[in-house]
C-alpha positions as CSV (number, residue, x, y, z in Angstrom):
1,M,0.4,0.1,0.5
2,K,1.2,3.1,-1.1
3,E,0.9,6.6,-0.5
4,R,-1.4,8.2,-2.8
5,N,-3.5,11.8,-2.6
6,A,-7.0,11.7,-0.8
7,L,-9.8,13.9,-2.7
8,A,-10.4,17.1,-0.9
9,L,-11.8,20.8,-1.1
10,P,-11.0,23.9,0.3
11,G,-12.5,24.2,3.6
12,I,-13.3,27.9,3.0
13,L,-15.4,27.6,-0.9
14,V,-17.2,24.6,1.1
15,I,-17.8,27.4,4.4
16,F,-19.6,29.9,1.9
17,A,-21.0,27.5,-0.8
18,A,-23.2,26.1,2.7
19,L,-23.9,29.6,4.1
20,G,-24.6,30.3,0.9
21,L,-26.8,27.8,-0.1
22,V,-28.9,28.2,3.6
23,A,-29.5,31.9,3.0
24,I,-30.9,31.1,-0.3
25,S,-33.3,29.0,1.0
26,F,-34.2,30.7,3.8
27,Y,-34.9,34.4,1.4
28,Q,-36.9,32.2,-1.6
29,F,-38.4,29.2,0.9
30,P,-40.1,31.8,3.7
31,Q,-43.3,29.8,4.5
32,Y,-40.9,26.5,4.5
33,I,-38.8,27.8,7.2
34,P,-40.4,24.9,9.5
35,L,-39.5,22.3,7.4
36,L,-35.8,23.1,6.4
37,T,-35.2,23.5,9.8
38,V,-34.1,19.5,10.7
39,P,-32.7,19.4,7.1
40,A,-30.5,22.2,7.1
41,A,-29.3,21.9,11.1
42,I,-28.0,17.9,9.3
43,I,-26.6,19.5,6.5
44,G,-24.8,21.9,8.4
45,F,-24.0,19.4,11.1
46,L,-22.1,16.8,8.7
47,L,-20.3,20.1,6.5
48,L,-18.8,21.0,9.8
49,K,-18.0,16.8,10.6
50,G,-16.5,17.2,7.1
51,F,-13.5,20.0,8.2
52,V,-10.2,19.6,8.8
53,I,-7.1,21.4,9.2
54,V,-3.7,19.7,8.3
55,S,-0.6,21.8,9.7
56,P,2.7,22.2,8.4
57,N,5.4,19.2,8.3
58,E,1.6,16.7,9.3
59,A,-0.2,14.2,7.5
60,V,-3.5,13.3,7.4
61,V,-4.3,9.4,6.4
62,L,-8.2,8.9,5.4
63,T,-10.2,5.8,5.7
64,F,-13.6,5.0,4.1
65,F,-15.2,1.9,5.7
66,G,-11.7,0.1,6.7
67,K,-10.7,0.9,3.3
68,Y,-7.7,3.8,3.0
69,T,-8.6,6.5,0.8
70,G,-6.1,8.8,0.2
71,S,-3.6,11.0,2.2
72,L,-3.6,15.2,3.0
73,V,0.1,15.9,2.7
74,H,-0.5,20.2,1.5
75,N,-1.0,21.7,4.9
76,G,-4.3,24.5,4.9
77,F,-7.9,24.6,6.0
78,W,-9.9,21.7,3.4
79,W,-13.3,19.3,3.7
80,I,-13.4,15.8,3.3
81,N,-16.0,12.6,3.2
82,P,-17.8,13.6,6.2
83,F,-18.0,9.8,7.2
84,A,-14.7,9.1,6.6
85,G,-12.3,8.5,9.0
86,R,-8.5,10.3,10.2
87,Q,-5.2,9.6,11.2
88,K,-3.0,12.5,11.9
89,I,0.7,11.8,11.3
90,S,4.1,13.7,11.6
91,L,6.0,14.0,9.1
92,K,8.8,16.0,11.1
93,I,12.3,15.2,11.1
94,A,12.6,12.9,14.3
95,N,16.4,11.5,16.5
96,F,16.5,9.5,18.9
97,Q,19.8,8.9,21.0
98,S,19.6,4.6,21.4
99,E,20.9,3.1,24.8
100,Q,24.6,1.9,25.5
101,L,24.4,-1.2,24.4
102,K,27.0,-3.9,26.1
103,V,27.8,-6.0,22.5
104,N,30.7,-8.2,21.2
105,D,32.8,-6.9,18.0
106,A,34.2,-9.3,15.2
107,H,36.6,-10.7,17.4
108,G,34.3,-11.6,20.6
109,N,35.3,-8.3,22.9
110,P,32.4,-6.9,24.7
111,I,32.0,-3.0,23.9
112,E,29.8,-1.0,24.8
113,I,28.2,0.9,21.2
114,A,25.0,3.5,21.6
115,A,24.2,5.1,17.9
116,V,22.5,8.5,16.9
117,I,19.7,8.3,14.5
118,V,17.8,11.0,12.2
119,W,14.8,9.7,10.3
120,R,11.3,10.7,9.4
121,V,8.2,9.5,7.0
122,V,7.7,9.9,3.5
123,D,5.2,7.7,2.9
124,S,2.1,8.5,5.4
125,A,-0.1,5.2,4.5
126,K,3.0,3.0,5.0
127,A,4.0,4.0,8.6
128,T,0.4,4.0,9.2
129,F,-1.0,0.7,8.3
130,A,2.5,-1.6,7.5
131,V,3.5,-1.2,11.1
132,E,1.6,-1.0,14.9
133,N,3.9,2.5,16.5
134,C,6.6,3.3,13.7
135,N,8.4,5.2,16.8
136,N,8.7,1.8,18.5
137,F,9.8,0.0,15.3
138,V,12.9,2.4,13.9
139,R,13.6,2.5,17.5
140,L,13.7,-1.2,17.9
141,Q,14.7,-1.1,13.9
142,G,17.9,0.9,15.3
143,E,19.5,-1.2,17.8
144,T,18.7,-4.3,16.0
145,A,20.9,-3.1,13.6
146,L,23.5,-1.8,15.7
147,R,23.9,-5.2,17.8
148,H,24.4,-6.9,13.7
149,L,26.9,-4.2,13.1
150,S,29.3,-4.7,16.3
151,N,29.6,-8.2,15.2
152,L,30.5,-7.6,11.9
153,F,33.6,-5.5,12.7
154,P,36.1,-5.7,15.2
155,Y,36.5,-2.8,17.9
156,E,40.2,-1.7,16.8
157,P,41.6,-2.7,13.3
158,H,44.5,-6.2,13.7
159,T,45.4,-6.0,10.5
160,P,46.4,-2.8,7.8
161,G,43.1,-1.9,5.7
162,E,41.4,-3.8,8.1
163,I,37.7,-1.8,8.7
164,A,36.8,-1.7,12.6
165,L,34.0,0.8,14.8
166,R,36.9,2.7,15.9
167,S,39.4,4.0,12.8
168,H,36.6,3.9,9.9
169,P,33.8,6.1,12.0
170,V,32.7,7.0,8.5
171,D,32.4,3.8,6.7
172,I,30.4,2.2,9.6
173,A,28.2,5.0,9.2
174,R,27.2,4.7,6.0
175,Q,27.1,0.6,6.4
176,L,25.2,1.2,9.8
177,R,22.3,3.5,7.4
178,A,22.1,1.5,4.6
179,E,21.3,-1.1,7.4
180,L,18.5,0.8,8.9
181,E,17.2,2.0,5.3
182,E,16.5,-1.7,4.1
183,R,14.6,-2.4,7.8
184,T,12.4,0.4,7.8
185,S,11.5,0.4,3.9
186,L,8.3,-1.1,4.6
187,A,7.0,1.7,7.1
188,G,7.9,4.6,4.5
189,I,10.4,5.9,6.4
190,E,13.6,7.6,5.5
191,I,16.8,7.5,7.3
192,L,18.8,10.9,6.5
193,E,21.7,10.2,9.2
194,A,23.1,7.0,11.7
195,Q,26.2,8.0,13.5
196,L,28.0,6.2,16.5
197,S,27.4,8.3,19.5
198,H,29.4,6.4,22.3
199,L,32.5,3.8,21.6
200,A,34.4,1.8,24.0
201,Y,35.5,-1.6,26.1
202,S,33.2,-3.2,28.4
203,P,34.4,-2.1,32.3
204,E,36.1,-5.4,32.7
205,I,38.8,-5.3,30.0
206,A,38.5,-1.4,29.6
207,Q,42.0,-1.5,31.9
208,A,43.4,-4.5,29.6
209,M,43.1,-3.6,26.4
210,L,44.1,0.3,27.6
211,R,47.9,-1.3,28.6
212,R,47.6,-3.2,25.6
213,Q,47.2,0.0,23.2
214,Q,50.1,1.0,25.7
215,A,52.3,-1.5,24.5
216,Q,51.2,-0.9,20.6
217,A,51.9,2.9,21.3
218,V,55.9,1.8,22.8
219,L,56.9,-1.1,20.2
220,A,55.5,1.9,18.1
221,A,57.4,4.2,19.2
222,R,60.5,1.9,20.1
223,Q,60.5,0.7,15.9
224,I,60.8,4.5,15.3
225,I,64.2,5.5,17.7
226,V,65.6,2.2,16.0
227,D,65.1,2.5,12.9
228,G,66.3,5.9,12.9
229,A,69.0,5.1,15.0
230,I,70.8,2.7,12.7
231,G,70.4,5.4,10.1
232,M,72.7,7.9,11.8
233,V,75.2,4.9,12.9
234,E,75.5,4.3,8.4
235,M,75.5,7.9,8.1
236,A,78.3,8.7,10.9
237,L,80.8,5.5,9.7
238,R,80.0,7.0,5.7
239,K,80.9,9.5,7.4
240,L,84.5,8.8,8.3
241,E,85.2,6.8,5.7
242,T,84.3,9.1,2.9
243,D,86.6,12.4,5.0
244,G,89.5,9.7,5.8
245,I,88.8,10.9,9.2
246,V,89.8,7.1,10.5
247,Q,90.1,4.1,9.3
248,L,88.2,1.0,11.5
249,D,88.7,-2.8,11.1
250,A,86.3,-4.4,11.7
251,A,86.4,-5.1,15.4
252,S,86.6,-1.6,15.9
253,K,83.3,-0.7,13.4
254,S,81.0,-3.6,15.4
255,T,82.3,-1.3,19.1
256,M,81.6,1.5,17.9
257,V,78.2,0.6,16.3
258,N,77.1,-1.3,19.6
259,N,77.9,2.1,21.8
260,L,76.4,4.5,19.4
261,L,73.0,1.9,19.3
262,V,73.3,1.5,22.8
263,T,73.3,6.0,23.1
264,L,71.2,6.7,21.3
265,V,68.6,4.3,22.0
266,S,68.6,3.8,25.5
267,E,65.6,5.5,27.0
268,H,68.3,7.7,29.6
269,H,71.2,9.3,29.7
270,I,74.5,7.7,28.9
271,Q,77.8,8.9,30.9
272,P,80.8,8.4,28.5
273,V,83.3,6.4,30.2
274,L,86.7,7.7,29.1
275,S,90.4,5.2,29.4
276,T,93.1,7.3,31.1
277,A,95.5,4.4,31.1
278,P,99.0,5.5,29.4
279,M,98.5,3.6,25.4
280,K,101.2,1.1,24.7
281,S,104.0,1.9,22.1
């Protein structure tokens, strides 16, 4: 069932037409006024019952004897079938903040995750007749999609190029929105935006994961330091040989490389030890 425009007349025209009809009846047939009183009252009541006001960003869904007859989506003052049932539904943009869900990521790590979802109704007929309550429907589908998404991706990337919840927020938001659109399309709902609003390890493993992140950071820093130190030692040896400052044999080179690496890589200040023993001739 898709939304379609309902048959309606401008309310102002109907008011003027009803007043004109009553005035003509009383003016042309004054002797029959008692006979026209009851029919005029009935007609007036029916006319008044058919008026409806549609506010901006609002739709009125009409039914007649249990059958959907159309929707009023244009704001204004309208007159419709007085016997038609009517139900108002909001077309305004809505959003909700999901609760913090405790789920497992793709690697089985317990995490806490939440999202903000922005949505609106684009088909009033589907939103009224396809689901019981579109607000609850979007909320439940949002939490279901969030749980499913967390099971597809890890919290952190473990291989180069791997999509993860923390490192790829744009890709995760796009995936979440696509899954929500698929789940809510049958209810005439459009998902405008879906973003993660909370992401963290569960408290029981947060400290362990923090130590792991710190260890990875220290390891990465060490690698940079070692690579730089090796480059500096290589440059120093090449400079000494190129400028002819000193000629070093293999043992001297080994000792020099060891001393330079210890000096450059060590986290503490290195104190040089100078030999004062007289050199043998």
